C-alpha positions as CSV (number, residue, x, y, z in Angstrom):
1,M,85.8,87.5,101.7
2,K,86.7,83.9,101.0
3,R,89.8,82.7,102.7
4,T,92.1,80.6,100.6
5,G,94.1,77.7,101.8
6,G,97.4,76.3,100.7
7,K,101.1,77.2,101.1
8,Y,100.9,80.5,99.2
9,S,98.6,83.4,98.7
10,V,96.3,81.5,96.4
11,G,96.7,77.8,96.9
12,D,99.8,75.8,96.6
13,E,101.3,77.4,93.4
14,L,103.2,80.7,93.2
15,T,101.1,83.5,91.7
16,M,101.4,87.2,91.0
17,A,99.9,87.7,94.5
18,D,103.1,86.2,96.0
19,I,105.4,88.1,93.8
20,V,103.8,91.4,95.0
21,L,103.4,90.2,98.6
22,A,107.1,89.5,99.3
23,P,108.5,93.0,98.5
24,T,105.5,94.6,100.2
25,V,106.2,92.8,103.4
26,E,109.9,93.5,103.1
27,A,109.1,97.2,102.9
28,G,106.8,97.0,105.9
29,I,109.5,95.2,108.0
30,R,112.0,98.0,107.1
31,W,109.5,100.5,108.4
32,G,108.8,98.5,111.6
33,V,105.4,97.2,110.7
34,D,104.3,94.4,113.1
35,F,103.1,91.5,111.0
36,S,102.3,89.3,113.9
37,V,98.7,90.5,113.7
38,L,98.6,89.2,110.1
39,Q,99.5,85.6,110.9
40,R,98.6,84.2,107.4
41,T,100.6,86.9,105.7
42,Q,103.6,86.2,107.9
43,E,103.3,82.5,107.3
44,I,103.2,83.0,103.5
45,Y,106.1,85.5,103.6
46,D,108.2,83.0,105.7
47,R,107.7,80.4,103.0
48,L,108.5,82.8,100.2
49,K,111.6,84.4,101.6
50,V,113.5,81.1,101.5
51,L,112.7,80.2,97.9
52,P,115.8,80.6,95.7
53,C,114.0,82.8,93.2
54,F,113.0,85.3,95.9
55,E,116.3,85.1,97.7
56,E,118.2,85.8,94.5
57,G,115.9,88.7,93.6
58,D,116.1,90.3,97.1
59,W,117.9,93.6,97.1
60,R,120.3,92.4,99.8
61,H,121.7,89.8,97.5
62,Q,122.5,92.0,94.5
63,E,126.1,92.6,93.5
64,D,125.7,96.4,93.7
65,T,124.3,96.3,97.3
66,P,126.8,98.0,99.7
67,E,128.7,95.3,101.6
68,E,127.3,96.5,105.0
69,L,123.7,96.0,103.8
70,R,124.2,92.6,102.2
71,A,122.6,89.5,103.6
72,K,124.8,87.5,105.7
């Protein structure tokens, strides 16, 4: 399998791969998956989670999220 470089899953531009990756990693984190063994995946996720479009779309930032579960 060819390894791609860049900031995101496929190069330096956001793609559908990143849109799918972020919530998948979020679900894994909630279930206690250790992503430290997937260093590239963790690096990409760390870049994605701080982008305004991903942060605003995150379930913890929605107006109907219970207060105790909202992002701080």
